[in-house]
N, C-alpha and C positions, 0 to 999 in steps of 0.2 A: 504494499500500499504506500501511497505518496504521503507519508506522515513523518514529521520531525517531532521528536520528544526531548524534553529538558527536565532532568531530575536532580534533585539535591538531597543530601542525607541530613540536612538540617533546616528546619522551617525558618523563614523570615530572613534568609541571608541573600536573596536576590532581589534587587530593587527594580531594575529595568532590563529588558531584553531588546536588542536591535538586530534586525535582519534586513540586508540589502542585497536584492537579487537583480544582478546586472545581466540584461539580455538585449543587447544591441547588435544586430548583424552588421550594420553599416560602419560602426566603430570597433567591431570584433571584440566585444566585452561580454564573456560568459562566464560568471563565477558568482560566489556567494560570500558576503561578508557579514560577520557576526560581532556584536558588541554586548558586553555583559557588565553591568553595573551591580556589584555585590558588596556585602559587608566585609569589613577588614578583619575577619575572624577566620578560624580554622574551619573548614568544611570542604566537601568534595561535590563537583558538580559534573554531571555527564551529559553530553549531547549525542542523541542517537539519530543518525541520518538514514533516510529510506532506501533500503535495498541497494546500499553501495557495495559494488563488487570489486574495489580496488583500494589500495592504501592511500589514504589522504595526504595531499600536499599542502601544508599550511605555511602561511606567511603572516609574521608579526606586522601589524599596521600602526604600532605605537609612534613611529617616526612620522606618520601622516597626520597625527593629531596636533596641527598647528594652524595659524592664522584664523580663518573663519570656519574652518572644518568642524570644530567642536560645536559651534552654534548651529550648523546645518544638521549635524548628527542628533543633537538633543532637541531640536526644534525649539529652542529657547536660548537667551542670551547666556553665555558661560564666561564668568570671570575667573582670573587666575592671579595667584600671588606666589612668591617664593619664600619659604620658611625652613631654616635649617638645611639650605641647599636642596630643598625638595620642592617641586612645583605642585601647588595645591589648586585644584579647580573648584569652583563654586557655582552651583545652579539654583533653581527656584527652591523655596522653603529653606534656604541657607544650607542645602545639602553639600557637604564638602568631600571631595574624592581625590585620590591620586591616580595617576596613570601607570599601569604595571606592564612591563614587557611580557610578551606570551611566549612561553617555551614551546616551540613548535615541534621539538623532537620528543620530549617527555610526555606530551599531551595526547599523542595517538596511541590506542591501545593496540599493540601487534597481534594480540590473540582474538580480537574482536573487530573485524574490518567494518568500518563505518561509524566508530565510536570516538568521541573526543572527550578526554578526562582532564578536568582542571582541578588541581590540588591547590587549595588556598591556605597559607599559614599566616599568622599574626605577624604583620611587618611593622617594625619600629624604627625610629631615626636613631642616629648615633648616640643621642642622649637618652635613648630608651623611653621617648615620649611620644605616644601616638599622635600624628599629625593630621589624620582624617579618619572618619569612621567608615569610608567606602573606598573601593579602588575599581577601576575600569579597565577591562581587557577588550582588545579589538584585534581580530585576525581575519585572514581570507582563506577560503578552501578554493584553491586554484583549479583542482581537477574535479570539482563537484560535477556530477552528470545532471545537467539541468533536465533531461528528459525524465527524471524521477519526480519532478514537481511540475514539469511542463508536459501537458498531453496533446499532441497533435490530432485534430479532428478534421477530416475531409467531409464536405458537403455530400449528402446523399441525393442532392438534386441532380437531375440528368441534363439540366439546361446548360447551354454553351457558356452562359456568363459565370455559372458556378465554377468552371474549370480555372478561372483566373483569380479566385480567392480561396482561402483556407481559414481555419479557426484553431486556436490553441486555447487550453484551459489550464489555468494554474490553481492547483488545490493545495494550498499551503496550511498546515495545522501544526499546533503546538500542544502537546499534552492531550491528544484525542484519545480518551481511555477506551471508547467504544470500538476502535479499531486495533487494539492491542490484545494479546493473549490475557487470560483472566489473571494469572499470577502476576505478570508484568504490570497490568492495570492497577491491581491491588497496591503494589509497591509505589506506583506513582501517586495514586490517591493518598496513601498514607504519608508520604514525604512532600505532599503538595504545597508549593509556595504560592501566596498570592501576590502576584507581580503587580507593582504600582502601574507600569506601562509596558506594553508589547508594541514595539513599532515594526511594521513591515513595509519596506520601501521597494517598489518595482519600478526599474528604470528600463525604458525600452525606446525604440525610434518613434518619432513624430507621426509617421504615417500609419500607425496601427489605431483601429477603432476599438476602444476599451469599454467594457461593462465590469462593474464592481459590485460585489456583495459581501456583507460580514463586516462588523465594526464601523467606526467612524473613518472617513477618509477625506482627503484633499488631493488636488491634482495641481501641477506647476510645470513650467519649463525647468529643466535642470540648470543650476547656476554654474555655467561652465567656468567662470573665473575662480569659483571655489573648488570645484571638483577635478579640473583637468590635471593639476599636479598630483592629486590624490590618485588618479587612475593611470598616471604614468604615460599619458597620450603623447608627450613630447611635441615635436613639430609636425607630425604627420597630420593629414587632413582630418578634421573633426566635424561630425554631424550633430545637430541638435537632437536631445533627448527629452522626454517627458518623464517625470517623476510621479508615481501613483503612491501616495502615503497612506496606509491603513493602519490604525492603531485600536488596540483594546486596553482598558483601563481597570485596574483592580480586579483582576482575574487570574485564575491559575492556568487557563487555557485560552486558545484562540483559533478561529477557523476563518480563513481569508479565501475567497473564490474570485478569480479574475479571469474573464473571457475576452479574448482578443480576436478580432477579426482582421486579416491583412491581405494584401494583394500578393499573388505569386504568379510568376511566369517562368516558362522554359521554352527552349527552342522548339519543342513539338507543339507547344501551344501557339507560338507565333507562326509556326509553318501552317497549322491548321486555320488559324485566323486569316492568313494571307490567301490561302486556297479558296476559302469561302468568299472573301472579298473579290477575288478575281472571277470566281464562278458567277457571282451575282452580277458583276459588270458584264460578263459575256451574254448572260440571259437578257439583261436589260437591253444591251445593244442589239441582240437579236429580235426582241420585240419592237424596238423601234424601226428596225428595217422591215419587219414583217407586217406591221399595221398599216403603212400607207400602200404597200404593194399588193396586199392580199386580203387582209382582215377588213380593212375599211371598204374596198369596192364590194366585197361580199355583203357586208352589212347594209350598205347603200342600196344594193341591188335588191335585197330581201325586203326592206322597209319601204322602199319607193315603189316597187312593183306591187307589194302587198297593199 
C-alpha cells in the first residue's frame, strides 16, 4: 500500500512533521524531503516508507537551512540568535529549537529496507546548560521511488482527445492504521503522538491541473529566489513550479489525496494526429471538387424537373 508511517517510542516528543514531495519533469526534480521538529530529549523515531525495494540514499539538508528557507519551511517568520556559539531559532509561541545535522549512515536500518531510524539523545552545550527544548532535522531521500505514492491512471475513454491527457493520483498518508497489519497498527496507536502540525507540500510543473482533498490547503507559485539554491539548480534553465501546501493540525495521522490531470504526447500520437488531419483535408478537397461537377447538377436536375 502507498502508506507512510511515523512511530515514536515516547509520546509528546514530536512537534511538527514536514514532507516536501518534488515532482517536476521540466526541472528534473524527483525526491522526497522530510523535516522533523522534536523535543530535545532521548527518544527513538522510525519512518516506514511504502514498499521500498532498495537501500535508501539520504542527504543531510542542514546546510540548506539559511536565508529565507526557514521561513518558507515553517510557513511563519523564523528568528535566530547565537548563544554559547550555538545558533538558536525561534518560531511562533516562542518555541525555540536548534538545527541538528542528520547522520545519514547511522539512520538507515540495513536489516529492514525502507526504514529510517532517528535516535535522539539529550544535547547540552559546553557549559551543560540546555539552550533549547527542541531540535530540527531535515534530510532528503534521493532515490525514493515516487511511483509508491504517485499512481498513474490512463483514461478509459476511447475518444481521440483522451489519448493526449493522463491522470496521476497521489495518496499520501501518515499513520493510517487501517492499512497496516493488526499488530503493527496496535503499536502505532499505543505510541501515537498528537502532532501539532503535519505539513505536506507537493511541488510540480505549472501546466498540471490539480484537485486536492484532505486537510487545509493553499496554492502558490514556488518562490524561486528562495528555493533555487536549496534545490541545487545552478545555472541550468529553470521552469516555474506551483506549490500545493496541505496541512493537518493537532492530529496523530493525516490523509492527503491529490489528483493531477496533465497533457502527454508521444511520436505515435503526433503521427496519428497528422494522418487524421491530412485525411480530413483530402476528403474535404474531394468533396469540393465533386460538388460542382456532379452532385450540384444532379440535385438541380432532380428538383427543377421535379
